[in-house]
Each structure stands twice: as structure tokens, then as C-alpha cells.
N, C-alpha and C positions, 0 to 999 in steps of 0.2 A: 551487652556492651554499655557500661555506664557512660553518661555524657562526659566527654573530656572536660576537666576543669583544671584551672591553674593550681599547682601545688606550691604554696608559699610557706617557707619556714623562716623563723626568726632566731638568730643567734645573738642573744643580748650581750651588751657590754658589761663591764664590771660595775657593781654598785659602788657609790650611791647615785651615780648619774642616770641609772636606768629609767626610772619613771618620773624623776623630778625635773629633768632638763626641758627647755622649750622645744616643742616639736617632738616630744617623746612618742615613739611608736607604741610602746607598751601601754601608755595612757590612751592612745588613739584606738587600739584594738579593744580595750575595755569599753570605750564610748560606742564603738560600732556595735558591740553586743547589746548594749542598752538601747541605742537608737533603733535598731532593727528587730527588737523584741525577741532576741534569741533566748530560748528557754533556759532557765537557770537550774537550781537544785530540783531534784524530784520531790513531789509531795510525799508526805509521810505515809499515806495509805498505799502509794505505789511502791515505796521502799519496803513496807511491811509485806505487801503481796509478793514482791520479788523474793524476799527471804523465805516466805512460806512455800513458794513455787520451787525453790531450790531444794527444799527438804521433802516435798511431797510429789515430785515429778513421777509420772507413770512411765516406766521404761519399756522399750520394745522387747519382744521375745527373741528376735533374730540376733544372734551373737556373731559379730565379725571381728572380735578383739584379737583374734589370732593373726590377722593381716597386718602388714607393716605400714600402716598409714603414716604420713608425715605432712607437715605444714610448711608453707613458704610465704613469708611476709616480711615487711620492713623490720629492722632491728628494734626490739623493745615492744612490739605489738602484743597486746593482750586479748583483743577482741578477734579471735581466730575463727572465721566463718568456714574455712575450707581445709580439707586434708585429702591427700590422694595416695593411691598405690597403683603403680603402673606395671604392665606385664606384656611380654610378647606372646601372641597366640597364632601359631602357624606363620603365615606371611604377614599377618596384621598385628593388632594390639588389643589389649583390654584395659580400659581405664575405669577404675572405681574411685568415685569422687564423693567424699562425705561432706555434707553441708550441715551446719549447726541446726539442731532440731528446736528452733525457737518456738514453734507451735506447741511443743510439749510443756512449755513453761508459761504460756499466755492463755488465760481463760477468755474466750470470746465475750466481749462486753464488760470484762472486769477492769480493774483499775489500771493494770499495765497496758491492756489493749487501748483503753481510752486515751491514756497519756501518749502512747506510741502513735496513735492516729493524729494527735495534736502536733507532734513533733515531725513526723514524716520520714526523717532521716537523721543520721549523725551529721553534725555540721563541723567542719574543720576550719580553724583559724590558725594563723601562723604560730601563735603561742599556746594554743590549747585546742581541745575538741569538746564538743557538747554531744554526748551520746544519745542514741535513740532509746536504749533500754538501760535500766539501772545497772551499775557496775557489778552488783552481785550476780547478775545473769550474763551481761555482755563481756565481762572480764573474769567471770567465775564459772558458775554451774553450767551455762550453755556454751561457753567457749571451748573449742577443741584444743585445749592445752595439753602439753606432753605428759604422758604417763598417767592420764586420767581417763577413766571409762566414761564415755559420754553417749547420749542418744544422738542420732544423726539421720538425715535423709541421705541414703547412699545411692548415687547414680551409677549404674553398671552399663557402660557403653562399649559395644564391640566396634572395632575399626578395621578396615581393610588395609592393604599395603600402602595405600596413599593417604591413610588417616581419615578417610571418609567414614562417617558413622553408618553402620549396617544394622545395629540392634540397640534398643534402649529399654532399660527397666529402672524404676526408682521405687524404693521402699524404706521404711524405718528399720534401723538396726543399731546395735551397740558397737561402738568403735573405740579404739585407743590409739592415739598418736604416739609413735615411737620417737619422733624427733621433731624439734622446732628449728627449721633452717631459715636463713635470711638470704636476700638476694645477693649481697656482696660476697658472702662466703661460697654460695653456690656458683656464682660467676667465676670466682677465683679458682675453684676446683676445675671448672671446665677449661679455663685458660691455661692452667698448669698441667692439664692432662691427667688429673688425679680423680676426676669425678667418678662416683660409683654408678652402678647400673640404673638406679632410679633416676638420677640426674641426667644420665646419658639418654634414657628413654624420654624424659621431659624435653630435652633439646630436640631429639629426633621427631617426636610427635609435634612439638610446637612449630618447628620449621616446616613440616609438611602441612600443618593446618594454615600457616601463613601463606604458603604457596597456593592452597585452595582459595584462600581469601582473595589473593591477587587475581586468580583465574576467574572468579565470579564478579570481580569489579568492586570488591570491598575496600575499606580504608580504615585502618587503625591509627590512632593518634597517641603514641606513647609520650606522655607529658613529662618534660624535665621538671625537676624541683627547682624553684626559684628561691634562692636563699639570700636574705638580707642580713649582712653582718654589721653589727654595731661596733665601730672601731674607737669611738670616743664621743665626747659631747658634740652633738649635732653632725656627726660624720658617719655615714653609712655606705657600705659597698654592696653591689648586687653581683651575685654569683649564680651560675646555673650548674646543677648536678645532672649530668647526662643519665637518662634511663638506661638500664642494663638489658642486654639481650635476654637474660633469665627472667626479667619482668615480662617481656613479650611472650615467652614460651608459656609462662604461668597464665597470662591473660588469655592465651589461645585455648587453654583447657576450660576456663570459665566461659568463654565465648561459645565454644563447641557445646557446652552443656546448656546454655541459654537457647541455642538454636534447636537442640533436641527437645527442650521443654516446649518451645513454640510449636514444634511439629506434633507433639502429643496433644496439645491443646486444640490445634486446628483439626486434627483427626477426630477428636471427641466433640468438637463443636462448642467448647466452653473454655474460657480462660481470659487472660489479659496479656496483650502483647506490648512490647516497647516498640514504638514506630517512629520513623523520622523521614521527612521529605528530602529529596535531593537538594544540594546547596543551590541557592539562587545565583543567577549569572553575575549580578553585581558583586556578590560576595567573592566569587571566584576571581573576577577581574581585579578587585581590590587586593586580594591575596597575591595575585600575580605581580601587582605593582610592589607589594611589600617584599616579595622574593627578589625582584629586580633591585629594590632599594638596598637590600642587604647583600647584594652581589651573589645571589644563588640562582644559577641558570635553571629554567624550567622549559624543557624542549616542547615545541608546539606538537600537539597531538598526544602528549603523555597524560594519562589519567591522573587526577589529583591523588588517588590512593597510592599509585605507584611512585608518584613524586614524593609523597610524605615518607614512604618506606625507604626511599633512597637518600634521605637527609643524613648528614654526618653528625651524630650526637656529640661528638667531641669538638665540634666547631662552634664557638659561641654564637656566630651569626645564624647558623642552622638551628641551634637550640632556641634562639629568640624567635625564629620563624615558626617553629613547632608551637610555641606559645600563642602566636598570632593565628594559627590555623584553627583555633577554636571557633572562629567566625564562620567556618564552613559547616559546623555541626550545630545548626540551630533548628528549632522547631520540633524537637523530640517531644513525644507525649506517650500516654498510655491508652490503649484501645481495648476495652473489655468487650466480650461477646458471649452470648448464651443462646444456642440453638442454630445459629447461622454464622459462618465465618465472615469477618468484616471485609469490606471492599478494600480498605487500606490495611495491609498486613505486613508491608515491607519496612525494614529499617535500612535506609539508604546507605549508611556507612558499613553496615554488615552485609548488605546486598542479599538479604534473606530475611525471612520471618525470625523474630528473636523475642525472648522473654527474660525478665529478671527473676532469677531463682537462686543465685549463688551468694548473696550477701544479706541474709535475714537479720543478722545482728545490727546491721547498719542502715537497712533500707526497709521500710514498711511493706511494700508491695511483694517482696520476695517470700514473706511468710505465707501469703495466700497462694502464690504461684506454686510453692512446694506442696501444699495440701491438695490443690487441684491435680497436679501431675501425679502424685502418689495414688490418689483415688482412681484416676484414669488408667494408670499403669496396672493397678490391681483389678480393674474391671468392676470397681465399686462406684456407687453414687458419690458425687462431690458433696461434702457436708453442707448443709443448708446455710450455716453461718458464713462460710466462705463464699458460696455462690451468691448470696444476697449482698455481699460486700463488694463484689466486682465493679458494679456501676459507681460506687462511691470512691473507689481508689484513685481514679484520674484526678478528681478535685483535691483529694488529700495530698497526693504526690505533687500536684502542681503548686500547691501552697508551700510545701516543703522545699521544692526546687526553687521557687521564687525567693524564699528567704536565704537559702544557701547561695544562690547566684548573687543576690544583693550583698551578702557578706563577702563573697569572693571578690566582687568588683571593688567594694569599699576598701578592703585590705590591700588589694593590688594597687589601687590609686594611692593609698597612704604610703606603701612601700616605695613606689616610684617617686613620690614627692620627697620622701626622706633621702633617697639617693641623690636627688637633684639639688638639695639644699646647698651642698658644698660647691656646686657648679654655678651658682647665681653670679651673673656678670660675665660668664664665659660664652664664647661662640662655639657652636658644634655643627657638625655636618649631618645632613639628613636628606630624606626624600619625601615628597608629598605623595601619600598613598590614597588620599580621598579628600573630599570636602564635605563638611557636615551640612545639615539642613539650612544653615544660615550662610553657607558659602565659605566658612572659615577653613583654611587648610588643615588637614590632619597629617602630621609629620612623623615619620618613622626615623628616630635617631639611630645612629650607627653604634656609638659608644658613649654612654650606656645604651642598651637596646630598649628604649622607652618610646612609647607612642603618645603624643600629646597634640593639642590644638596649638596653632601658632598664628597670632594676629599678623596680617599683612597680605600681600598679593602674591599668589602662586597658584599654579595649575597642577592637577593630578599628573604625576610622572616627573615633575620638576625636581632636579637636584638643588638643594638650597642650603644656605648657612643660616642658622637661627641663633639668637641670643637668649640665654636663660634670664628672664626678667625676675622671676620669683618662684618660690615653691612653698606650699603650705600643707604640712602634714595633717593638721586638724581638719582642713577642708578637702584633703585629698586632691590638690590641684597643682598643676605645673603650668606656669605662664611663660610662653615663648613668643618671640616676634621674629618675623622673617627679616633678615638683613638684606636690603636691596643690593642687587648685583651692581658692580661698578659700571658706569656708563661707558660704552665703547667709544673709542676715539676715532 
């Protein structure tokens, strides 16, 4: 399970006002990339190595191109990590899940490997993305594009009638995707009752896996897309795009595979897990206050995972609350081991051991996890280059996560400041959800659903009116002040 992150997209206004106006978001995003040292163009030797790798790749001998693999991604995606083919087997199911064979294109210690270790992961900004691998690979030779024969690591998972995994095998094979589908069209086919057998199986398996997640106390966080719309000079509007059920079903296939990978690693005594502690009590208390501030009831005794699953994705206040729930998913890291299983092996949100192996085009660690699991599954030694890298990966991934998180925070702050510019001088309703280290109230506004500091006196849980004093896109800052309540007579 990837750490949930805010997905912010930017719908620019018509030129020529886009980048030249005061407080331009386009200009701010460019500054964020520069200030946070987001990698730019790939060095020439990396591009040359990628071109060579695309031409000289050693293909696997197992041929599964007769199977009807298909991909499911956002519209326009070119870096396609996963393809699937689903089937019924007796009272259960068989899931074959193909993952892009990035290791086939990356020479250990070579130019692409060195650059990927420097980057750590693909970084997403509202107006662009900065890829982990050169496009010749990530959007070309290694991507599971439709009607193209590609090398892949194919996970072959047997499931019982409840969608519990009963058997696991993974190995390299040739595959060919027959169709590139997107979430909206798949969801529309389900809603209209016209979905084909593959989509119906995805829905069925996905729903059963979600039920298993609930039973073991897990918590998924399907993040809505936060879209800022540029309506004119200095005027921005914030919208939320609800996540679709089809996105959840697809995520459950990836989550299931990551859990199977973790079990392979633990059984073999070698690998690298994605681990995360349970949310801190203070974080849960603050999140409860935010739910109350947004008018979303959270029954006493209900686990936070079940509460999150029950949120209405078409209600703007519920969508805003899903955004704020990222505060519950903190402290995740990577735990390598070789020879003895680690003491900390759980991912609290998954409520089980879990490993990253399904997004090697976009995340460095997955490449190594795939190699480890394939070797273990085949009963072969883990390649020395992969084994020796396990201890280095937590540091490399932590640096990549730090940069990506800093970019995410800066972009979100800029977007919220841009939205508030047109509201300067107005009074808005909100609720105090916390106080920062200096005792300044942290206020959750209701409309727009923005969280910001507010100067003044108020306690956690107070319903308040605040005045928008200022908003600075370049600084990513919103200035609010608490409006004192009228004195009682």
C-alpha cells in the first residue's frame, strides 16, 4: 500500500494570464521544483543507456502472450506498471498479475541504476510529473502498453471463495496487454450493467478483498483528486473529484500482491517490508475534531478504518475529510532483513505484513522486491546485487519520500492560498481542530475546505468565525484571524 498522498491537479486558465499574473500558480510550481531540488532532465549517459537497454533487453523464455491481460489506469497514462487477467477456478479465483520487468532494463550499478537511486521515485506536481526512469523505458519499452509484447514478472495467485490467497508463484514471462482501460469507463460499464466478465471479476474480487481488509482491522484511504481551476486573473476555485469504486477494486489487487510478496520474503528470511506504526492517539483525536467540524458523525467505538470506508465520496465535506485523514498514516518506512525476520513486520493500515512490488516504473524499491520474490519462488539464491542493496534502500527511499512529501505540502499550500485570494476580507465559518506548538489555533474551514492557522484566542473544538486577512501564493500562506464572539448581554 503506497502512503496516501494528496493528488492535486491544476486546470490552467486561458493564456496570456497563466504565468504572468501576480500570484501565478504556474510560476509557483516551477519555483517549488527549483527550491526543493527536484531532479530535472536525465543526464545524457542515462538517456543513452535507456536507449541501449530498450534495444538489447534479454527476454524471458516463458510465453504468456496468449492470455488476455489488460491494464487499468487513469486516462492518458503511459507508465503502465500492471496488467491483469482474472478467472474463476472452482469456487474460487485465479489472478495473474503482470508487473513491468524493470530489472530486465537496468544494469546493477549502471547509469540508469545510479540515477534511479538518486531519484527514488516519480514525483507528481499539479502541472507535471518528474519520472524515476527515462521515458524511453517508463513510457516505452518497459511499459505494459496495449498490443505490445513485453517482459513482465507475472504473479500467479490462487484464491478461495472468500478471495483469501491460497497459493503464490511469481516468475518472468512475456505478456501482451489486449486492452488499456481507464477507471471512468470501467465504472460506467459497471453502473450501466454492461461490464464484461473481466470487469465483473475485478469488482467481485475487489469487494471480497475489501471485506477481508475490514475483518482484519485494515484501513484503506482512497484519495480524492483535489483540482484547482484557474477561472481568471487571480481567481481560483477548488474542486474535489471523488475516487471511483473501480479504483478501490484495482487497489485491492495490488494490495493483495504486496501481502503475498511480504509472506514470500518472511518465509525465506530475506527481503524488505513496508512497515507503519498504528496512528498516534493525538492524531486520531485531532481527526475526530475535524470530522466533527465538517459535520461528519463518527460513532464511538467504530474503528477508523471502518469510518474511512463509510465516507460518502460524493459529499464535498466527506471528501475534504478524506484529504485530512493522511494525518493518520504517518511513520511508514522500509524494514530490510536477511537471515532473521524483523521484530517490526506489520503495516498498521494494511493490518498485515506488506511489501512494495507492484510499481517498479515509479518506485525504486519495487525493482529489488520483484527480484527477491522471483528468486524465492523459484527456489534459487537471491542475486548478490539485490541482496547487498536491501540495507541501502530505506535511506534511499526515505530521501525520495522526503522530497515528494515536501513537494506535496508546498503545492497544497500554494493551491489553498490561491483559492483564498479572492476571499480576502471575508468572514468564514470554521472549527478549531488543534493548536500548534505556539498555541495558535488550527482552523478547519467549511467552505472552502481549507485548514490554516488563525491568530486569536480559541480552544480545540470551538466553532469560530474567522476573517481572511491575506493569502500569499508565493509563500504558500493563508492568514486568518479569529473574530471575537459578541459579548453576551
